[in-house]
Every structure is written in structure tokens, then in C-alpha cells.
C-alpha positions in Angstrom: -0.2 20.6 20.4 2.5 18.2 21.4 2.3 14.6 20.2 4.6 11.5 20.0 6.0 10.5 16.7 8.5 8.0 15.3 11.2 10.0 13.5 13.4 8.7 10.7 16.8 10.3 10.8 18.7 8.5 8.1 19.3 5.4 5.9 18.6 2.2 7.9 18.7 4.1 11.1 16.3 3.0 13.8 13.3 5.2 14.2 13.2 7.2 17.5 10.1 8.1 19.5 10.2 11.9 20.0 7.9 14.7 21.2 7.0 16.9 18.3 4.5 19.8 17.7 1.6 19.5 15.3 -0.2 22.5 13.9 -3.9 23.2 14.0 -5.6 22.1 10.8 -5.7 24.6 7.9 -9.1 25.3 6.2 -8.8 22.1 4.0 -7.2 19.9 6.6 -8.3 17.3 9.2 -6.6 16.5 12.5 -6.9 12.8 13.3 -6.1 10.9 16.5 -4.4 7.8 15.1 -5.7 4.5 16.5 -3.4 2.2 14.4 -1.2 2.4 11.3 0.2 -0.2 9.0 3.9 -0.7 8.3 4.6 -1.0 4.5 7.7 -1.8 2.5 7.3 1.7 1.0 8.0 3.2 4.5 11.4 1.3 4.5 12.1 2.5 0.9 11.5 6.1 2.1 13.6 5.6 5.2 16.5 4.3 3.0 16.1 7.1 0.4 15.1 4.7 -2.4 12.1 7.1 -2.5 12.9 10.7 -2.1 11.6 11.7 1.4 14.2 14.0 2.9 15.0 13.2 6.6 14.3 13.9 9.3 10.8 12.8 8.7 7.8 11.1 10.2 6.8 8.2 7.9 3.7 6.1 7.9 1.0 6.1 5.3 -1.6 3.5 6.3 -3.3 5.2 9.2 -6.7 4.8 10.7 -8.2 6.9 13.5 -10.8 9.3 14.8 -11.2 12.9 13.6 -10.4 15.4 16.4 -10.7 18.8 14.5 -11.4 19.9 11.0 -10.6 23.1 9.1 -13.3 25.6 8.2 -13.7 24.4 4.6 -13.9 20.7 5.3 -17.2 19.0 4.4 -16.4 15.3 4.0 -15.9 14.5 7.7 -16.6 15.9 11.2 -15.1 15.5 14.6 -15.8 12.0 16.0 -15.9 10.4 12.5 -13.8 7.2 12.1 -11.5 7.4 9.1 -8.8 5.7 7.0 -6.0 7.8 5.6 -4.8 7.0 2.1 -2.5 8.7 -0.4 -2.7 12.3 -1.3 -3.5 14.0 -4.7 -4.1 17.4 -6.1 -7.8 17.1 -7.1 -7.3 19.4 -10.1 -5.3 17.5 -12.8 -6.8 15.3 -15.6 -6.2 12.1 -13.6 -7.9 13.4 -10.5 -10.8 14.7 -12.6 -11.1 11.1 -14.1 -11.3 9.7 -10.5 -8.0 7.9 -10.8 -6.0 10.0 -8.3 -3.2 7.4 -8.1 -1.9 8.9 -11.3 -2.2 12.5 -10.1 0.2 14.7 -12.0 1.8 15.8 -8.7 1.7 12.4 -7.1 5.4 12.4 -6.1 5.3 15.9 -4.8 2.2 15.3 -2.7 3.3 12.0 -1.2 7.1 11.9 -1.1 8.3 15.4 -0.5 7.3 15.4 3.2 5.8 18.8 2.8 2.5 20.4 1.8 2.2 21.8 -1.7 3.4 25.2 -0.5 6.6 23.7 1.0 5.5 23.9 4.6 5.2 21.1 7.1 2.6 20.5 9.9 5.2 19.0 12.2 8.2 20.5 14.1 10.3 20.0 17.1 9.3 22.1 20.1 11.2 25.3 20.9 12.7 28.2 19.0 15.5 28.0 16.5 16.5 26.8 13.0 16.0 23.3 11.8 12.7 22.7 13.7 10.7 21.6 10.7 10.2 17.8 10.2 8.9 16.0 7.1 5.3 15.8 8.4 3.2 15.4 5.2 4.3 12.0 4.0 1.4 10.6 1.9 -0.5 13.5 3.3 -0.5 11.9 6.8 2.8 10.9 8.4 0.9 8.4 10.6 3.8 6.9 12.6 2.5 9.2 15.3 -0.3 9.6 17.8 -1.9 12.3 15.6 -1.9 13.1 11.9 -2.7 16.2 10.0 -4.2 15.4 6.6 -5.7 17.1 3.6 -9.4 16.4 3.4 -8.9 14.6 0.1 -7.1 11.6 1.5 -9.4 11.0 4.5 -12.0 8.3 3.9 -14.9 8.0 6.4 -15.6 4.4 7.4 -18.5 2.7 9.2 -18.5 2.0 12.9 -19.4 -1.6 12.2 -15.8 -2.3 11.0 -13.0 -2.7 13.6 -11.0 0.5 13.2 -7.6 -0.9 14.4 -7.4 -3.2 11.3 -8.5 -0.8 8.6 -5.3 1.3 8.1 -3.7 -1.1 5.5 -6.7 -0.6 3.3 -5.2 2.9 2.6 -2.2 1.5 0.6 -1.0 -2.1 0.7 -4.3 -4.0 0.7 -5.8 -1.4 -1.7 -2.9 -1.8 -4.1 -3.1 -5.6 -4.3 -6.9 -5.9 -4.4 -7.2 -2.9 -6.8 -4.6 -4.3 -9.2 -6.8 -7.4 -9.7 -10.3 -5.7 -9.5 -9.7 -2.3 -11.1 -6.5 -2.5 -13.2 -6.3 -6.0 -14.6 -10.1 -6.6 -14.2 -9.5 -10.3 -13.8 -12.5 -12.1 -15.5 -14.4 -14.9 -14.0 -13.0 -18.3 -15.0 -9.6 -16.9 -16.0 -6.1 -17.6 -14.5 -3.8 -15.3 -12.5 -0.3 -15.8 -11.2 0.8 -13.6 -8.3 4.5 -13.3 -7.8 5.2 -12.5 -4.1 2.8 -13.2 -1.3 3.3 -10.3 1.1 0.4 -8.1 2.0 0.0 -6.8 -1.5 0.2 -10.3 -3.1 -2.1 -11.9 -0.6 -4.6 -9.1 -1.1 -4.5 -9.9 -4.8 -5.1 -13.6 -4.1 -8.2 -12.7 -2.1 -9.5 -10.3 -4.7 -9.0 -12.9 -7.4 -11.2 -15.3 -5.5 -13.8 -12.6 -5.2 -13.7 -12.0 -8.9 -14.2 -15.7 -9.6 -10.8 -16.6 -11.1 -10.6 -20.3 -11.9 -6.8 -20.7 -11.3 -5.0 -18.5 -8.7 -1.3 -19.3 -8.6 0.8 -17.9 -5.8 4.6 -17.8 -6.0 6.9 -17.2 -3.0 10.1 -18.4 -1.3 8.5 -18.5 2.1 6.5 -21.7 2.7 4.4 -20.2 5.5 3.2 -17.5 3.2 2.3 -20.1 0.5 0.3 -22.0 3.1 -1.6 -18.8 3.9 -2.1 -18.1 0.2 -3.8 -21.5 -0.1 -6.1 -20.8 2.8 -7.0 -17.4 1.3 -7.9 -18.7 -2.2 -4.8 -19.8 -4.1 -5.5 -23.0 -6.1 -1.8 -23.7 -6.8 1.5 -22.5 -5.3 5.1 -22.6 -6.4 8.3 -22.1 -4.5 11.0 -20.9 -7.0 13.7 -22.2 -4.6 12.4 -25.7 -5.3 11.1 -25.7 -8.8 11.1 -23.7 -12.0 8.1 -21.4 -11.8 7.9 -20.9 -15.6 8.0 -24.6 -16.3 5.5 -25.4 -13.6 3.0 -22.8 -14.8 3.3 -23.8 -18.4 2.8 -27.4 -17.5 -0.2 -26.5 -15.3 -1.8 -24.6 -18.1 -1.2 -27.1 -20.9 1.5 -24.9 -22.4 -0.7 -21.9 -22.8 0.3 -19.7 -19.9 -1.8 -17.5 -17.6 -4.3 -14.8 -18.6 -2.9 -12.4 -16.0 0.3 -12.1 -14.0 1.0 -9.6 -11.1 4.5 -8.9 -9.9 4.8 -7.4 -6.4 8.6 -7.9 -6.0 10.1 -5.3 -8.4 12.9 -7.9 -9.0 13.9 -8.0 -12.6 14.4 -11.8 -12.8 10.9 -12.3 -11.3 9.3 -9.8 -13.7 10.9 -11.7 -16.6 9.4 -14.9 -15.4 6.0 -13.2 -15.0 6.0 -12.1 -18.6 7.2 -15.4 -19.9 4.3 -17.1 -18.2 1.7 -15.0 -20.1 -0.8 -16.6 -22.5 -1.5 -14.9 -25.8 -3.2 -11.6 -25.0 -2.1 -11.9 -21.4 -1.4 -8.9 -19.3 1.3 -8.5 -16.6 0.8 -5.8 -14.0 3.7 -4.3 -12.0 3.0 -3.0 -8.6 6.5 -3.3 -7.0 8.3 0.0 -6.5 10.9 0.1 -9.3 13.5 2.9 -9.4 13.6 5.2 -12.4 16.1 4.0 -15.1 15.6 0.3 -14.4 15.2 -1.6 -17.7 12.8 -4.5 -17.9 14.1 -7.9 -19.2 11.3 -8.4 -21.7 11.5 -10.5 -24.9 10.0 -8.2 -27.5 9.1 -11.0 -29.8 7.3 -12.9 -27.1 5.4 -9.7 -26.2 4.5 -8.7 -29.7 3.7 -12.0 -31.3 1.1 -13.0 -28.7 -0.4 -9.6 -28.2 0.8 -9.6 -24.6 1.2 -6.4 -22.6 2.9 -5.1 -19.5 1.6 -2.2 -17.5 2.5 -0.3 -14.3 -0.1 0.0 -11.6 -0.1 2.5 -8.8 -2.3 2.2 -5.7 -4.5 -0.3 -7.5 -6.0 2.2 -9.9 -8.2 3.1 -7.0 -10.2 6.1 -5.9 -9.9 5.5 -2.1 -13.3 7.2 -1.4 -15.0 4.5 -3.5 -12.7 1.5 -3.2 -12.0 1.4 0.6 -15.7 1.3 1.5 -16.2 -1.5 -1.1 -13.4 -3.5 0.5 -14.9 -3.0 3.9 -18.2 -4.3 2.7 -16.5 -7.4 1.3 -14.7 -7.9 4.6 -17.9 -7.5 6.7 -19.6 -10.1 4.3 -16.8 -12.6 5.0 -15.4 -12.5 1.5 -12.2 -10.6 2.0 -10.5 -11.6 5.3 -7.5 -9.3 5.1 -7.4 -9.2 8.9 -5.6 -12.6 8.7 -2.5 -10.7 7.3 -2.1 -8.5 10.4 0.2 -8.8 13.4 -0.2 -6.0 16.0 2.7 -4.2 17.7 2.7 -1.3 20.1 4.2 2.0 18.7 7.1 1.6 21.1 8.1 -1.6 19.2 8.1 0.0 15.8 11.7 -1.0 15.0 10.9 -4.6 15.8 7.8 -4.4 13.6 10.0 -3.1 10.7 12.6 -5.8 11.4 10.0 -8.6 11.3 8.6 -7.3 8.1 12.0 -7.1 6.4 12.8 -10.6 7.6 9.5 -12.0 6.2 8.3 -13.1 9.6 5.3 -10.8 9.6 3.0 -10.2 6.6 1.5 -6.9 7.7 2.6 -5.3 10.9 0.2 -2.8 12.4 1.2 -0.4 15.1 -1.3 0.3 17.9 -1.0 3.7 19.4 -0.8 4.2 23.2 -4.3 4.0 24.8 -5.8 1.7 22.1 
């Protein structure tokens, strides 16, 4: 079957719309007609080889769509079902057995190799010859395309009562921010949280903190428009580090005690240092920004140890997508989690503009609509 896909050919190179071939689903796979898909900073990191997806590849990992065909062994979904596609996992390792597939022992292989576990790809250029195979299994979906071929494990059935075109970001960015607050940090009612960076992940964390009943929700960003949105979505205080010292401001706000929880979404070392310095005794700092291996954190060991403070990494919000995505949809439908306010739509043909606007900070969460939707 021939489809249209946006192909990444190299570092910072524009993505090009091309006709590619997609295989029929294998016994454990699902073919999805993509309705819309989010654009995430991780897609740009993969394009620029900060994360090891070999080009040429079809990126995209926040897809939502309608099931077209299923493999003979698939039981979770059927043709016609509406689904969100999330990250991939093996289903057999200790983390998967404990229902925390974000820490799958083969997470990198299953999500960043661009290939199935056996090394094959479901996408190729039409015609005979060498070099036909494309990276077509990014996060088990490669959803910058009109159709996606997914393992059954990373397809989540969603209700018809929710608008499908907005649901894709629940598969990664929104799930990461909300899950960091609700699953990983487990922010307690009446406590304080500082969120460093108010992109889609950070603003999702702000909304989740309001759901959890946090008393003080502090948002930090350089972009005033994002801070204004953070206030509307639940932040009780905001700081612009270009205008004031964030550490001094937070310590003054908390009477010198610091915050109970901090969340860094930026992966910038100086910002992480500030997040840790703002912690109250027994406070926890979560890291969700994509840090390269070998990067050393600027943490004061005495400050960490003397107050029983801790720092932990968080992947995909500690979430099991099959449980957490439906829960977030329920909150949205109840008016408690308005993540649709983060979204700006673009047609697939304008994918490079969507990426540019995201990189420039003009758009919080670009979502690509496929032709015909």
C-alpha cells in the first residue's frame, strides 16, 4: 500500500513529503489511518541525531487515528476503533511486568532504532533495488505519515466522545508532564511544586498539579506569553529568569523553606541546578528533559544529603499508556484538564513550518492534521 510520509534525511534538513510503501500488519501489528499527530521536541532531537534514529526515517510519535486492519493475533483493537499511539515496549522484561513500560529494558531499541525488534522496517520506497528501507518504526509508529504500522502494545483505544484530532499528544508530551506530577512525584494536596519550562510538558504538569490539589504551583519560563497561559491553566505564581533570580524569588515566596517538588523540563544544566537549590528539606526534583549520556549534573552534594533531598529521572511520566491515557481523557471530558489549549493545528504539508514555530517558541504544541481530516 502506498502512503504519504514526511521523511527526515539528515541533521536539521527539512522533512520532505514522499510516497512510500507500508507493509500489511504482521500478526501482532495494527495498521492505523492517522488523523493527526503531535510534533514533539524529541522528534527534532531524533532528526538532529541527538537521539540515535538513523536517517532516512519517518519520525512522529504522538499519533491518533482509526484502525484500518489488524494482524491475526491482535485482540486489543479492531478495524474502526479510534486509537492513540504511544511509545513501544517489549512486554516481557521486569519493568513491563510491573506495568511501568517506560523503563522497558529494551526502550531505546524499541523506540529509537527505527526498526522492529528483528531489524526489519514496515516502510520502504517504492520499486526494486538496494537502499529501499526507511526507518519506519520510530516509537513503534512513525506517525508523520498518513498511515502508521504499530505493535499492538502501543495502541490505546479511546472513546468516541473525545475529539480524536487533539488526542495524539497524550501519547508522549502531555502524558510525560502530567504523569511526572501524578505518577512519579505524586504531588500531594496542599504541597508546592515549581515547574521549570512551560512548553507542552511543563504546562501539562501545571494542569496536573491543579488536579492533584497543590497549594502553590510555580511556573518558570523566559517567554511571557507562556507564563500568561500557565497562570490561566493553574499556576499560582510565575517567574521569568530573564527578569529576576528564580532561586531568590522562590525562597522568598516560601519563607526560605523551598518547594516540596520541582520538575525540570529543559535539560539545561544551569536550570537543573536552580531546581535542586529550590528544594525544601525532603524535597524531590524530577528530570524529564532529554539529557545526553555523560552529562554531569551540577548538584551540591551537601545540600542534597543534609536535607534528605533527592533527584530522579522520569521517562514518559512513569505511565502505563493503557491506563493513564484513558484517565487523562476522562479528566479532559470533565473539564479538569484542558490540554487542548496547548494545541495549534497545521496541515501535514506545513510540517516544516510547524517544527520551526515550535523551535522558535511561537507554538506550544503543534499538531499536524492529515489530508482529508
